[in-house]
MIMARTI-515041 format. One line per field, with one value per atom (N, C-alpha, C, CB): residue number from 1; residue in one letter; atom name; x, y, z. Coordinates in steps of 0.2 Angstrom, whole numbers. Glycine has a CB too. Layout:
BEGIN
pos (NUM:...)
code (a:...)
site (CA:...)
u (X:...)
v (Y:...)
w (Z:...)
END
This chain:
BEGIN
pos (1:1:1:1:2:2:2:2:3:3:3:3:4:4:4:4:5:5:5:5:6:6:6:6:7:7:7:7:8:8:8:8:9:9:9:9:10:10:10:10:11:11:11:11:12:12:12:12:13:13:13:13:14:14:14:14:15:15:15:15:16:16:16:16:17:17:17:17:18:18:18:18:19:19:19:19:20:20:20:20:21:21:21:21:22:22:22:22:23:23:23:23:24:24:24:24:25:25:25:25:26:26:26:26:27:27:27:27:28:28:28:28:29:29:29:29:30:30:30:30:31:31:31:31:32:32:32:32:33:33:33:33:34:34:34:34:35:35:35:35:36:36:36:36:37:37:37:37:38:38:38:38:39:39:39:39:40:40:40:40:41:41:41:41:42:42:42:42:43:43:43:43:44:44:44:44:45:45:45:45:46:46:46:46:47:47:47:47:48:48:48:48:49:49:49:49:50:50:50:50:51:51:51:51:52:52:52:52:53:53:53:53:54:54:54:54:55:55:55:55:56:56:56:56:57:57:57:57:58:58:58:58:59:59:59:59:60:60:60:60:61:61:61:61:62:62:62:62:63:63:63:63:64:64:64:64:65:65:65:65:66:66:66:66:67:67:67:67:68:68:68:68:69:69:69:69:70:70:70:70:71:71:71:71:72:72:72:72:73:73:73:73:74:74:74:74:75:75:75:75:76:76:76:76:77:77:77:77:78:78:78:78:79:79:79:79:80:80:80:80:81:81:81:81:82:82:82:82:83:83:83:83:84:84:84:84:85:85:85:85:86:86:86:86:87:87:87:87:88:88:88:88:89:89:89:89:90:90:90:90:91:91:91:91:92:92:92:92:93:93:93:93:94:94:94:94:95:95:95:95:96:96:96:96:97:97:97:97:98:98:98:98:99:99:99:99:100:100:100:100:101:101:101:101:102:102:102:102:103:103:103:103:104:104:104:104:105:105:105:105:106:106:106:106:107:107:107:107:108:108:108:108:109:109:109:109:110:110:110:110:111:111:111:111:112:112:112:112:113:113:113:113:114:114:114:114:115:115:115:115:116:116:116:116:117:117:117:117:118:118:118:118:119:119:119:119:120:120:120:120:121:121:121:121:122:122:122:122:123:123:123:123:124:124:124:124:125:125:125:125:126:126:126:126:127:127:127:127:128:128:128:128:129:129:129:129:130:130:130:130:131:131:131:131:132:132:132:132:133:133:133:133:134:134:134:134:135:135:135:135:136:136:136:136:137:137:137:137:138:138:138:138:139:139:139:139:140:140:140:140:141:141:141:141:142:142:142:142:143:143:143:143:144:144:144:144:145:145:145:145:146:146:146:146:147:147:147:147:148:148:148:148:149:149:149:149:150:150:150:150:151:151:151:151:152:152:152:152:153:153:153:153:154:154:154:154:155:155:155:155:156:156:156:156:157:157:157:157:158:158:158:158:159:159:159:159:160:160:160:160:161:161:161:161:162:162:162:162:163:163:163:163:164:164:164:164:165:165:165:165:166:166:166:166:167:167:167:167:168:168:168:168:169:169:169:169:170:170:170:170:171:171:171:171:172:172:172:172:173:173:173:173:174:174:174:174:175:175:175:175:176:176:176:176:177:177:177:177:178:178:178:178:179:179:179:179:180:180:180:180:181:181:181:181:182:182:182:182:183:183:183:183:184:184:184:184:185:185:185:185:186:186:186:186:187:187:187:187:188:188:188:188:189:189:189:189:190:190:190:190:191:191:191:191:192:192:192:192:193:193:193:193:194:194:194:194:195:195:195:195:196:196:196:196:197:197:197:197:198:198:198:198:199:199:199:199:200:200:200:200:201:201:201:201:202:202:202:202:203:203:203:203:204:204:204:204:205:205:205:205:206:206:206:206:207:207:207:207:208:208:208:208:209:209:209:209:210:210:210:210:211:211:211:211:212:212:212:212:213:213:213:213:214:214:214:214:215:215:215:215:216:216:216:216:217:217:217:217:218:218:218:218:219:219:219:219:220:220:220:220:221:221:221:221:222:222:222:222:223:223:223:223:224:224:224:224:225:225:225:225:226:226:226:226:227:227:227:227:228:228:228:228:229:229:229:229:230:230:230:230:231:231:231:231:232:232:232:232:233:233:233:233:234:234:234:234:235:235:235:235:236:236:236:236:237:237:237:237:238:238:238:238:239:239:239:239:240:240:240:240:241:241:241:241:242:242:242:242:243:243:243:243:244:244:244:244:245:245:245:245:246:246:246:246:247:247:247:247:248:248:248:248:249:249:249:249:250:250:250:250:251:251:251:251)
code (m:m:m:m:r:r:r:r:v:v:v:v:a:a:a:a:r:r:r:r:f:f:f:f:s:s:s:s:l:l:l:l:n:n:n:n:g:g:g:g:e:e:e:e:p:p:p:p:k:k:k:k:f:f:f:f:g:g:g:g:i:i:i:i:l:l:l:l:d:d:d:d:g:g:g:g:p:p:p:p:e:e:e:e:l:l:l:l:v:v:v:v:l:l:l:l:l:l:l:l:k:k:k:k:g:g:g:g:h:h:h:h:p:p:p:p:l:l:l:l:v:v:v:v:l:l:l:l:g:g:g:g:y:y:y:y:e:e:e:e:t:t:t:t:t:t:t:t:g:g:g:g:e:e:e:e:r:r:r:r:v:v:v:v:p:p:p:p:l:l:l:l:k:k:k:k:d:d:d:d:v:v:v:v:k:k:k:k:l:l:l:l:l:l:l:l:a:a:a:a:p:p:p:p:t:t:t:t:i:i:i:i:p:p:p:p:s:s:s:s:k:k:k:k:v:v:v:v:v:v:v:v:c:c:c:c:i:i:i:i:g:g:g:g:k:k:k:k:n:n:n:n:y:y:y:y:k:k:k:k:d:d:d:d:h:h:h:h:v:v:v:v:g:g:g:g:e:e:e:e:m:m:m:m:g:g:g:g:l:l:l:l:e:e:e:e:l:l:l:l:n:n:n:n:p:p:p:p:e:e:e:e:p:p:p:p:t:t:t:t:i:i:i:i:f:f:f:f:l:l:l:l:k:k:k:k:p:p:p:p:s:s:s:s:s:s:s:s:s:s:s:s:i:i:i:i:i:i:i:i:g:g:g:g:p:p:p:p:g:g:g:g:d:d:d:d:s:s:s:s:i:i:i:i:v:v:v:v:l:l:l:l:p:p:p:p:t:t:t:t:q:q:q:q:s:s:s:s:n:n:n:n:h:h:h:h:v:v:v:v:d:d:d:d:l:l:l:l:e:e:e:e:v:v:v:v:e:e:e:e:l:l:l:l:t:t:t:t:i:i:i:i:v:v:v:v:m:m:m:m:g:g:g:g:q:q:q:q:i:i:i:i:a:a:a:a:k:k:k:k:n:n:n:n:v:v:v:v:t:t:t:t:e:e:e:e:k:k:k:k:d:d:d:d:a:a:a:a:l:l:l:l:n:n:n:n:f:f:f:f:v:v:v:v:w:w:w:w:g:g:g:g:f:f:f:f:t:t:t:t:i:i:i:i:a:a:a:a:n:n:n:n:d:d:d:d:v:v:v:v:t:t:t:t:a:a:a:a:r:r:r:r:d:d:d:d:l:l:l:l:q:q:q:q:a:a:a:a:s:s:s:s:d:d:d:d:d:d:d:d:q:q:q:q:w:w:w:w:a:a:a:a:r:r:r:r:s:s:s:s:k:k:k:k:s:s:s:s:f:f:f:f:d:d:d:d:t:t:t:t:f:f:f:f:c:c:c:c:p:p:p:p:l:l:l:l:g:g:g:g:p:p:p:p:w:w:w:w:i:i:i:i:e:e:e:e:t:t:t:t:e:e:e:e:f:f:f:f:v:v:v:v:p:p:p:p:d:d:d:d:g:g:g:g:q:q:q:q:i:i:i:i:l:l:l:l:e:e:e:e:s:s:s:s:r:r:r:r:i:i:i:i:d:d:d:d:g:g:g:g:e:e:e:e:t:t:t:t:k:k:k:k:q:q:q:q:q:q:q:q:a:a:a:a:s:s:s:s:i:i:i:i:d:d:d:d:l:l:l:l:m:m:m:m:i:i:i:i:h:h:h:h:n:n:n:n:v:v:v:v:p:p:p:p:k:k:k:k:l:l:l:l:i:i:i:i:s:s:s:s:y:y:y:y:v:v:v:v:s:s:s:s:q:q:q:q:n:n:n:n:m:m:m:m:t:t:t:t:l:l:l:l:l:l:l:l:p:p:p:p:g:g:g:g:d:d:d:d:v:v:v:v:i:i:i:i:l:l:l:l:t:t:t:t:g:g:g:g:t:t:t:t:p:p:p:p:a:a:a:a:g:g:g:g:i:i:i:i:t:t:t:t:r:r:r:r:i:i:i:i:s:s:s:s:s:s:s:s:g:g:g:g:e:e:e:e:l:l:l:l:v:v:v:v:e:e:e:e:c:c:c:c:e:e:e:e:v:v:v:v:e:e:e:e:g:g:g:g:i:i:i:i:g:g:g:g:t:t:t:t:l:l:l:l:i:i:i:i:n:n:n:n:p:p:p:p:v:v:v:v:v:v:v:v)
site (N:CA:C:CB:N:CA:C:CB:N:CA:C:CB:N:CA:C:CB:N:CA:C:CB:N:CA:C:CB:N:CA:C:CB:N:CA:C:CB:N:CA:C:CB:N:CA:C:CB:N:CA:C:CB:N:CA:C:CB:N:CA:C:CB:N:CA:C:CB:N:CA:C:CB:N:CA:C:CB:N:CA:C:CB:N:CA:C:CB:N:CA:C:CB:N:CA:C:CB:N:CA:C:CB:N:CA:C:CB:N:CA:C:CB:N:CA:C:CB:N:CA:C:CB:N:CA:C:CB:N:CA:C:CB:N:CA:C:CB:N:CA:C:CB:N:CA:C:CB:N:CA:C:CB:N:CA:C:CB:N:CA:C:CB:N:CA:C:CB:N:CA:C:CB:N:CA:C:CB:N:CA:C:CB:N:CA:C:CB:N:CA:C:CB:N:CA:C:CB:N:CA:C:CB:N:CA:C:CB:N:CA:C:CB:N:CA:C:CB:N:CA:C:CB:N:CA:C:CB:N:CA:C:CB:N:CA:C:CB:N:CA:C:CB:N:CA:C:CB:N:CA:C:CB:N:CA:C:CB:N:CA:C:CB:N:CA:C:CB:N:CA:C:CB:N:CA:C:CB:N:CA:C:CB:N:CA:C:CB:N:CA:C:CB:N:CA:C:CB:N:CA:C:CB:N:CA:C:CB:N:CA:C:CB:N:CA:C:CB:N:CA:C:CB:N:CA:C:CB:N:CA:C:CB:N:CA:C:CB:N:CA:C:CB:N:CA:C:CB:N:CA:C:CB:N:CA:C:CB:N:CA:C:CB:N:CA:C:CB:N:CA:C:CB:N:CA:C:CB:N:CA:C:CB:N:CA:C:CB:N:CA:C:CB:N:CA:C:CB:N:CA:C:CB:N:CA:C:CB:N:CA:C:CB:N:CA:C:CB:N:CA:C:CB:N:CA:C:CB:N:CA:C:CB:N:CA:C:CB:N:CA:C:CB:N:CA:C:CB:N:CA:C:CB:N:CA:C:CB:N:CA:C:CB:N:CA:C:CB:N:CA:C:CB:N:CA:C:CB:N:CA:C:CB:N:CA:C:CB:N:CA:C:CB:N:CA:C:CB:N:CA:C:CB:N:CA:C:CB:N:CA:C:CB:N:CA:C:CB:N:CA:C:CB:N:CA:C:CB:N:CA:C:CB:N:CA:C:CB:N:CA:C:CB:N:CA:C:CB:N:CA:C:CB:N:CA:C:CB:N:CA:C:CB:N:CA:C:CB:N:CA:C:CB:N:CA:C:CB:N:CA:C:CB:N:CA:C:CB:N:CA:C:CB:N:CA:C:CB:N:CA:C:CB:N:CA:C:CB:N:CA:C:CB:N:CA:C:CB:N:CA:C:CB:N:CA:C:CB:N:CA:C:CB:N:CA:C:CB:N:CA:C:CB:N:CA:C:CB:N:CA:C:CB:N:CA:C:CB:N:CA:C:CB:N:CA:C:CB:N:CA:C:CB:N:CA:C:CB:N:CA:C:CB:N:CA:C:CB:N:CA:C:CB:N:CA:C:CB:N:CA:C:CB:N:CA:C:CB:N:CA:C:CB:N:CA:C:CB:N:CA:C:CB:N:CA:C:CB:N:CA:C:CB:N:CA:C:CB:N:CA:C:CB:N:CA:C:CB:N:CA:C:CB:N:CA:C:CB:N:CA:C:CB:N:CA:C:CB:N:CA:C:CB:N:CA:C:CB:N:CA:C:CB:N:CA:C:CB:N:CA:C:CB:N:CA:C:CB:N:CA:C:CB:N:CA:C:CB:N:CA:C:CB:N:CA:C:CB:N:CA:C:CB:N:CA:C:CB:N:CA:C:CB:N:CA:C:CB:N:CA:C:CB:N:CA:C:CB:N:CA:C:CB:N:CA:C:CB:N:CA:C:CB:N:CA:C:CB:N:CA:C:CB:N:CA:C:CB:N:CA:C:CB:N:CA:C:CB:N:CA:C:CB:N:CA:C:CB:N:CA:C:CB:N:CA:C:CB:N:CA:C:CB:N:CA:C:CB:N:CA:C:CB:N:CA:C:CB:N:CA:C:CB:N:CA:C:CB:N:CA:C:CB:N:CA:C:CB:N:CA:C:CB:N:CA:C:CB:N:CA:C:CB:N:CA:C:CB:N:CA:C:CB:N:CA:C:CB:N:CA:C:CB:N:CA:C:CB:N:CA:C:CB:N:CA:C:CB:N:CA:C:CB:N:CA:C:CB:N:CA:C:CB:N:CA:C:CB:N:CA:C:CB:N:CA:C:CB:N:CA:C:CB:N:CA:C:CB:N:CA:C:CB:N:CA:C:CB:N:CA:C:CB:N:CA:C:CB:N:CA:C:CB:N:CA:C:CB:N:CA:C:CB:N:CA:C:CB:N:CA:C:CB:N:CA:C:CB:N:CA:C:CB:N:CA:C:CB:N:CA:C:CB:N:CA:C:CB:N:CA:C:CB:N:CA:C:CB:N:CA:C:CB:N:CA:C:CB:N:CA:C:CB:N:CA:C:CB:N:CA:C:CB:N:CA:C:CB:N:CA:C:CB:N:CA:C:CB:N:CA:C:CB:N:CA:C:CB:N:CA:C:CB:N:CA:C:CB:N:CA:C:CB:N:CA:C:CB:N:CA:C:CB:N:CA:C:CB:N:CA:C:CB:N:CA:C:CB:N:CA:C:CB:N:CA:C:CB:N:CA:C:CB:N:CA:C:CB:N:CA:C:CB:N:CA:C:CB:N:CA:C:CB:N:CA:C:CB:N:CA:C:CB)
u (-13:-9:-4:-13:2:6:8:13:6:7:13:0:18:24:24:30:27:29:36:25:39:46:49:48:55:59:62:64:60:63:66:58:72:75:73:73:73:72:65:76:60:53:49:50:44:40:35:37:35:30:27:34:22:18:19:11:19:19:16:26:15:12:18:6:19:25:23:27:27:26:33:24:34:40:45:41:51:57:56:63:50:49:43:48:43:37:34:40:28:24:22:18:24:22:15:27:12:6:6:2:0:0:0:-6:-2:-3:-4:-8:-7:-9:-15:-10:-14:-20:-26:-18:-26:-33:-36:-31:-32:-35:-36:-30:-31:-32:-33:-25:-33:-34:-28:-40:-29:-23:-21:-24:-22:-20:-13:-24:-10:-2:0:0:7:10:12:15:13:16:23:15:26:33:35:36:40:42:49:42:51:57:59:58:66:68:67:75:64:64:70:60:76:82:85:87:82:85:81:84:77:73:74:66:73:73:65:76:64:57:56:55:50:48:43:46:41:35:29:34:25:20:14:17:14:9:11:2:10:11:4:15:2:-5:-5:-6:-12:-13:-12:-20:-12:-11:-9:-17:-5:-3:-7:5:-12:-16:-13:-23:-11:-8:-13:-1:-13:-16:-12:-21:-12:-8:-11:-6:-7:-10:-15:-13:-13:-18:-16:-19:-11:-9:-8:-3:-12:-11:-4:-16:0:6:11:10:10:13:11:12:5:2:6:-5:6:9:17:9:21:28:29:31:24:25:22:21:19:16:11:22:7:1:-6:1:-11:-18:-21:-22:-26:-30:-35:-33:-37:-43:-49:-41:-55:-60:-61:-67:-58:-58:-51:-62:-51:-44:-41:-44:-34:-30:-27:-24:-29:-27:-22:-33:-16:-12:-10:-5:-6:-4:3:-8:6:13:12:17:17:17:19:21:17:19:26:15:29:37:41:38:38:41:42:38:39:39:45:33:48:53:51:60:55:53:58:54:57:62:69:60:74:81:83:82:78:80:83:75:87:90:85:97:84:82:87:79:86:91:89:91:94:93:94:98:89:89:94:82:97:101:97:105:91:87:85:80:86:84:90:79:90:95:92:98:86:83:78:80:79:74:73:77:66:64:61:59:61:57:50:61:45:38:36:34:35:32:25:35:22:14:11:12:6:2:-1:-4:-2:-4:-9:2:-15:-21:-19:-27:-21:-20:-27:-15:-30:-37:-37:-39:-43:-44:-49:-45:-53:-59:-60:-66:-64:-65:-70:-69:-68:-72:-74:-67:-80:-83:-89:-85:-88:-94:-95:-100:-90:-92:-93:-86:-97:-98:-93:-105:-92:-88:-89:-88:-95:-97:-95:-105:-95:-93:-86:-97:-82:-76:-71:-73:-70:-65:-66:-65:-73:-74:-71:-82:-68:-65:-57:-67:-55:-48:-45:-46:-39:-35:-31:-31:-28:-24:-20:-19:-15:-11:-4:-13:0:7:10:10:17:20:23:26:23:26:30:20:35:39:38:47:34:32:38:25:43:49:48:55:50:48:54:43:55:60:57:61:58:55:56:57:62:63:59:71:58:54:47:55:45:38:36:36:41:40:40:45:44:45:40:52:38:33:26:33:22:15:10:11:12:9:14:4:12:17:19:14:17:18:26:15:30:37:40:40:39:43:41:41:36:34:35:26:37:36:43:33:49:55:55:61:59:60:63:65:60:62:59:70:55:52:46:50:44:39:41:33:45:47:40:52:39:33:35:28:32:33:33:39:35:39:34:44:28:22:16:23:10:4:1:-1:-1:-4:-12:-2:-15:-22:-26:-23:-24:-28:-27:-26:-23:-22:-29:-17:-30:-36:-33:-41:-34:-32:-35:-33:-31:-33:-27:-36:-25:-20:-13:-22:-11:-5:0:-4:7:12:15:17:16:20:27:17:33:39:44:42:48:53:60:52:65:72:77:74:82:88:94:89:97:103:102:109:96:93:91:99:91:89:81:93:77:70:69:66:65:63:56:66:52:45:42:41:37:33:27:38:21:15:10:13:4:-2:-6:-6:-8:-12:-19:-13:-21:-27:-27:-28:-21:-20:-22:-13:-23:-26:-32:-27:-32:-38:-43:-36:-42:-47:-45:-47:-49:-47:-48:-52:-46:-45:-52:-43:-58:-64:-66:-69:-65:-67:-62:-66:-56:-51:-53:-44:-55:-57:-63:-58:-68:-74:-73:-79:-70:-69:-65:-65:-60:-56:-60:-50:-64:-68:-74:-71:-76:-81:-78:-84:-71:-68:-64:-63:-63:-59:-61:-52:-61:-62:-56:-65:-56:-50:-51:-50:-45:-44:-41:-41:-42:-38:-31:-40:-27:-20:-18:-17:-23:-21:-20:-27:-16:-14:-16:-6:-17:-19:-14:-26:-9:-5:-9:2:-9:-14:-11:-16:-5:-2:3:-8:7:13:12:19:15:15:21:15:22:27:34:26:39:46:49:46:46:49:56:45:61:68:72:71:77:81:85:85:85:89:95:85:101:107:110:112:114:117:121:122:121:124:120:130:114:110:106:106:103:99:92:101:87:80:76:77:73:68:61:70:56:49:45:46:42:39:32:43:28:21:20:16:18:16:11:14:13:8:9:1:13:14:22:13:26:33:37:34:43:48:50:54:50:52:59:47:64:71:74:75:76:79:86:74:91:97:96:103:100:99:106:98:106:112:111:113)
v (92:91:85:90:85:80:77:82:71:67:62:64:63:59:55:63:49:45:45:38:46:46:44:54:43:41:47:36:48:54:51:59:51:48:41:52:38:30:28:27:33:32:34:35:30:32:37:26:42:48:50:54:54:56:64:54:67:74:77:77:83:87:91:91:90:93:101:90:105:112:115:116:116:118:114:125:116:112:109:116:109:107:102:112:98:94:96:86:97:98:92:103:90:84:83:83:77:76:72:72:72:68:61:71:58:51:50:48:43:41:46:34:49:53:50:56:43:40:38:33:39:37:44:33:48:54:61:55:60:66:70:70:76:80:85:84:83:87:87:85:93:93:94:99:93:94:101:89:105:111:111:115:105:104:104:98:107:106:104:113:100:97:98:90:100:100:94:103:94:87:84:89:88:85:82:91:83:80:73:84:71:65:59:66:53:48:46:41:48:46:38:49:36:29:28:27:22:21:24:13:28:32:28:36:21:17:10:17:6:-1:-5:-3:-7:-9:-17:-8:-19:-26:-30:-27:-26:-30:-24:-34:-27:-23:-26:-22:-22:-25:-22:-23:-26:-23:-25:-26:-20:-21:-22:-15:-28:-29:-27:-36:-26:-25:-20:-32:-14:-8:-2:-5:-3:1:-3:5:-1:-5:-6:-2:0:-1:-6:6:-6:-11:-18:-9:-19:-26:-28:-26:-23:-25:-26:-19:-23:-24:-31:-18:-33:-39:-45:-39:-44:-49:-53:-54:-49:-52:-50:-50:-53:-51:-47:-58:-42:-38:-43:-32:-41:-44:-39:-47:-42:-37:-34:-40:-38:-36:-34:-41:-30:-29:-35:-24:-36:-41:-40:-43:-44:-42:-47:-43:-45:-49:-45:-51:-49:-46:-46:-50:-41:-42:-42:-35:-45:-45:-39:-51:-37:-31:-31:-29:-37:-38:-35:-45:-34:-32:-24:-34:-21:-13:-10:-11:-5:-1:6:-3:11:18:21:21:28:32:31:39:31:30:23:35:19:12:8:8:3:0:-6:-3:-6:-12:-17:-10:-23:-28:-33:-31:-34:-39:-46:-38:-50:-57:-62:-60:-66:-71:-76:-75:-76:-81:-78:-82:-72:-69:-66:-64:-66:-63:-57:-68:-55:-49:-46:-52:-41:-37:-30:-36:-29:-23:-18:-24:-11:-6:-6:0:-3:-2:4:-8:10:16:15:23:17:16:21:9:25:28:24:33:26:21:24:19:21:23:21:20:25:24:24:28:19:19:22:12:26:29:26:36:22:19:12:23:8:1:1:-3:-2:-2:-9:1:-10:-17:-15:-21:-18:-17:-10:-21:-5:2:3:6:8:9:14:13:14:19:26:18:28:34:36:35:32:33:32:30:29:26:31:23:37:41:44:47:43:45:40:45:35:30:31:23:35:36:41:38:39:44:49:40:46:50:45:54:48:44:45:47:40:40:37:36:35:32:25:37:20:14:12:8:8:5:-3:6:-6:-13:-17:-14:-17:-21:-28:-20:-30:-37:-41:-36:-47:-52:-55:-58:-52:-53:-60:-48:-63:-70:-75:-71:-73:-78:-77:-76:-71:-70:-74:-62:-75:-78:-86:-76:-88:-95:-98:-96:-95:-97:-97:-93:-102:-102:-96:-109:-93:-86:-81:-88:-75:-70:-69:-64:-73:-71:-71:-77:-76:-75:-70:-82:-68:-63:-56:-63:-55:-49:-48:-48:-53:-53:-53:-59:-52:-52:-46:-52:-47:-41:-35:-43:-29:-23:-22:-23:-26:-26:-21:-33:-18:-13:-6:-16:-2:4:9:8:12:16:23:12:28:35:40:35:46:48:50:54:51:53:52:61:54:53:60:50:61:68:67:70:70:69:73:71:78:82:81:90:75:73:71:68:73:71:69:77:62:59:63:52:66:70:71:76:66:66:68:72:67:68:63:68:65:61:57:66:50:46:46:39:45:45:41:52:36:33:35:25:35:36:32:44:30:27:31:20:33:37:44:34:46:52:52:57:46:44:42:39:45:43:37:49:32:26:25:20:28:27:34:22:36:42:42:48:43:42:46:35:47:50:45:55:46:41:41:43:45:45:39:51:36:30:24:30:24:18:15:19:8:5:5:-2:4:4:10:-2:15:21:20:27:25:24:22:30:26:24:16:28:14:8:3:7:4:-1:-2:2:4:4:0:11:1:-3:-10:0:-11:-18:-22:-19:-20:-23:-24:-19:-19:-20:-25:-13:-26:-32:-39:-31:-39:-45:-47:-46:-41:-42:-35:-43:-36:-30:-26:-31:-19:-15:-11:-10:-11:-8:-2:-13:3:9:8:13:11:11:6:8:2:-3:1:-8:-2:2:-2:3:1:-2:1:-1:-3:0:-1:-5:4:5:3:12:0:-2:2:-3:0:3:4:0:10:10:7:18:7:4:7:5:4:6:3:14:-2:-6:-8:-13:-7:-7:-11:0:-15:-19:-14:-24:-16:-12:-16:-9:-13:-16:-13:-16:-17:-14:-8:-20:-3:3:9:2:7:12:16:9:22:25:26:33:23:23:29:16:32:38:36:45:36:36:42:29:45:52:52:57:55:56:64:52:67:74:76:76:80:82:79:81:74:70:71:63:69:70:64:69:63:58:53:61:47:41:39:35:39:38:32:44:27:21:19:15:18:15:7:16:4:-3:-6:-5:-12:-15:-23:-14)
w (-6:0:-1:6:1:0:7:-4:8:14:14:17:18:18:24:17:24:29:30:29:35:36:42:34:43:49:52:48:59:62:69:64:70:76:77:82:71:71:72:76:72:72:66:79:64:58:60:55:56:57:51:60:51:46:46:45:40:40:33:41:33:27:24:29:18:14:14:8:16:15:13:22:6:4:6:6:8:10:17:10:20:27:27:32:32:34:40:35:40:46:49:45:55:59:60:65:59:61:68:56:71:78:77:82:71:70:63:75:62:55:53:55:47:45:44:38:42:41:48:37:54:60:64:64:64:68:64:72:57:53:53:56:51:49:55:43:61:67:68:73:68:68:75:64:76:83:83:84:78:77:76:84:76:75:67:78:65:58:58:55:52:51:44:53:42:35:32:35:26:22:21:15:20:19:25:17:31:37:39:43:35:36:31:38:33:28:26:31:20:17:17:10:19:19:14:26:12:8:11:7:8:11:14:6:12:15:15:12:21:21:20:27:14:13:15:6:16:17:11:20:5:-1:-6:-3:-11:-17:-23:-18:-25:-31:-37:-30:-42:-48:-54:-49:-59:-65:-71:-67:-74:-80:-87:-80:-92:-99:-99:-101:-96:-96:-101:-89:-105:-110:-116:-108:-122:-128:-131:-133:-130:-133:-129:-134:-123:-118:-120:-111:-121:-123:-129:-123:-134:-140:-140:-145:-136:-135:-131:-131:-127:-124:-128:-117:-134:-138:-135:-139:-131:-127:-130:-120:-128:-131:-126:-132:-128:-124:-121:-128:-115:-112:-111:-105:-111:-111:-103:-112:-99:-92:-89:-87:-84:-81:-79:-76:-80:-77:-71:-82:-66:-59:-57:-54:-53:-50:-43:-54:-39:-32:-31:-27:-28:-25:-17:-27:-14:-7:-4:-4:2:5:7:12:7:8:2:10:-3:-9:-9:-15:-4:-4:-1:0:-5:-2:-3:-5:0:0:-5:6:-5:-10:-7:-9:-12:-10:-8:-5:-7:-5:-12:-2:-11:-17:-19:-15:-26:-29:-30:-36:-27:-27:-32:-20:-37:-42:-39:-48:-40:-37:-42:-37:-38:-42:-47:-37:-45:-49:-56:-46:-57:-64:-67:-63:-74:-78:-82:-83:-81:-84:-80:-91:-77:-73:-76:-66:-77:-80:-75:-85:-77:-73:-76:-73:-72:-75:-70:-74:-73:-69:-69:-72:-64:-63:-58:-61:-61:-56:-51:-60:-45:-40:-36:-35:-35:-31:-24:-34:-19:-12:-9:-8:-6:-4:3:-3:4:11:15:10:12:15:13:14:17:15:9:21:4:-2:-4:-8:-5:-7:-12:-1:-18:-23:-24:-21:-25:-26:-33:-23:-35:-42:-45:-43:-51:-54:-53:-62:-52:-50:-44:-51:-39:-32:-30:-27:-35:-34:-31:-40:-33:-31:-24:-36:-21:-15:-10:-13:-12:-7:-7:-9:-11:-12:-7:-19:-4:0:-4:5:-9:-14:-19:-10:-22:-27:-25:-34:-27:-27:-33:-20:-33:-38:-36:-41:-41:-40:-46:-38:-44:-49:-49:-49:-54:-53:-56:-57:-52:-55:-56:-49:-62:-64:-67:-70:-65:-67:-74:-62:-79:-86:-88:-91:-87:-89:-85:-89:-79:-75:-76:-67:-78:-80:-86:-82:-91:-97:-96:-102:-91:-90:-85:-87:-81:-76:-78:-69:-75:-78:-76:-75:-70:-68:-66:-63:-64:-63:-56:-65:-51:-44:-43:-40:-45:-43:-46:-45:-52:-56:-53:-63:-50:-47:-40:-49:-36:-29:-25:-27:-28:-25:-20:-29:-14:-10:-14:-4:-13:-16:-23:-17:-25:-32:-32:-34:-26:-27:-23:-23:-26:-24:-24:-28:-19:-18:-15:-13:-18:-15:-20:-11:-19:-13:-7:-14:-9:-4:-7:-2:-4:-6:-8:-1:-14:-16:-16:-23:-11:-9:-14:-2:-18:-22:-30:-21:-31:-38:-41:-38:-47:-51:-57:-52:-59:-65:-71:-65:-75:-81:-86:-79:-89:-94:-92:-98:-86:-83:-86:-75:-87:-90:-85:-94:-87:-83:-87:-83:-83:-86:-82:-88:-85:-81:-85:-81:-81:-83:-80:-82:-84:-81:-82:-84:-76:-77:-81:-80:-80:-84:-91:-84:-93:-100:-100:-104:-103:-103:-107:-107:-103:-106:-107:-101:-103:-104:-104:-99:-108:-107:-110:-110:-107:-109:-105:-110:-108:-104:-100:-108:-94:-91:-94:-84:-99:-103:-108:-107:-109:-113:-110:-116:-103:-100:-103:-92:-104:-107:-102:-109:-96:-90:-86:-86:-85:-81:-73:-83:-70:-62:-59:-59:-60:-57:-59:-59:-65:-67:-63:-74:-62:-59:-52:-60:-48:-41:-41:-38:-45:-45:-46:-50:-51:-53:-48:-60:-45:-40:-34:-38:-32:-26:-27:-24:-33:-34:-33:-41:-33:-33:-26:-38:-22:-16:-12:-16:-5:-1:-1:6:-3:-2:5:-8:8:15:15:20:20:20:20:26:15:14:9:21:7:1:-5:0:-10:-16:-22:-16:-27:-34:-39:-36:-42:-47:-54:-47:-57:-63:-70:-64:-70:-76:-79:-81:-84:-86:-94:-84:-97:-104:-107:-106:-114:-117:-115:-125:-117:-115:-109:-114:-107:-101:-103:-100:-98:-100:-94:-101:-96:-92:-87:-96:-81:-76:-74:-70:-73:-71:-64:-76:-61:-55:-56:-52:-52:-53:-56:-56:-59:-62:-57:-67:-59:-55:-58:-53:-55:-59:-56:-58:-60:-58:-62:-61:-57:-60:-58:-57:-63:-62:-64:-65:-60:-62:-62:-58:-67:-67:-62:-74:-57:-52:-46:-55:-46:-39:-37:-40:-42:-40:-43:-32:-40:-43:-38:-47:-40:-35:-38:-35:-34:-36:-32:-35:-35:-32:-36:-32:-32:-36:-36:-31:-41:-42:-40:-50:-36:-34:-35:-26)
END
């Protein structure tokens, strides 16, 4: 099931994607479940929004060996955690705005976990029971600032640096699906999620041991090699097989 958050007559709504239409839900699915109003609206007539506005955006760095290599970094035995602010989130079709502080901004396609329950100290065995579903993120990064600063917060946190969407796929099971990013139709990244150093259950368990995850929170699971500079006027596509494609222009 694909759950979308969208704007209808200026109000945020939730709906279930059914072909070219959205079936409206009575409220937030994590609060009211999947009870529908009976109303349907064409997908083409609504503005899709980021599918969740989390209390925190948890990101995993250095989770694909080839990406670690292209960055010239060292592998760590444990996952590398950093955070993005919720103010960095934008939805499908929204513009990635290049900041004046940076001269080199890259794209990073990432499979993204969306939490459905409060998770604290969960085991890897039980981890997927706490998941609402999966979506796609673009961990936009000011690469020059990442290299010059002592830590990654500024380079990852500019407004519009976390495109998220286009919806949440609740039936997605991580099993070798392909991640791909494109700029103006040209493929830049392409890899199987099976190449993750730390898999999805491990990441959920590990993060929950270090901070409490709340319903709607997201975990970005890392990006493969092929990170590429983006420029104003380009169209960026981030795709995960089995979920969909997140599209954002760059300005």
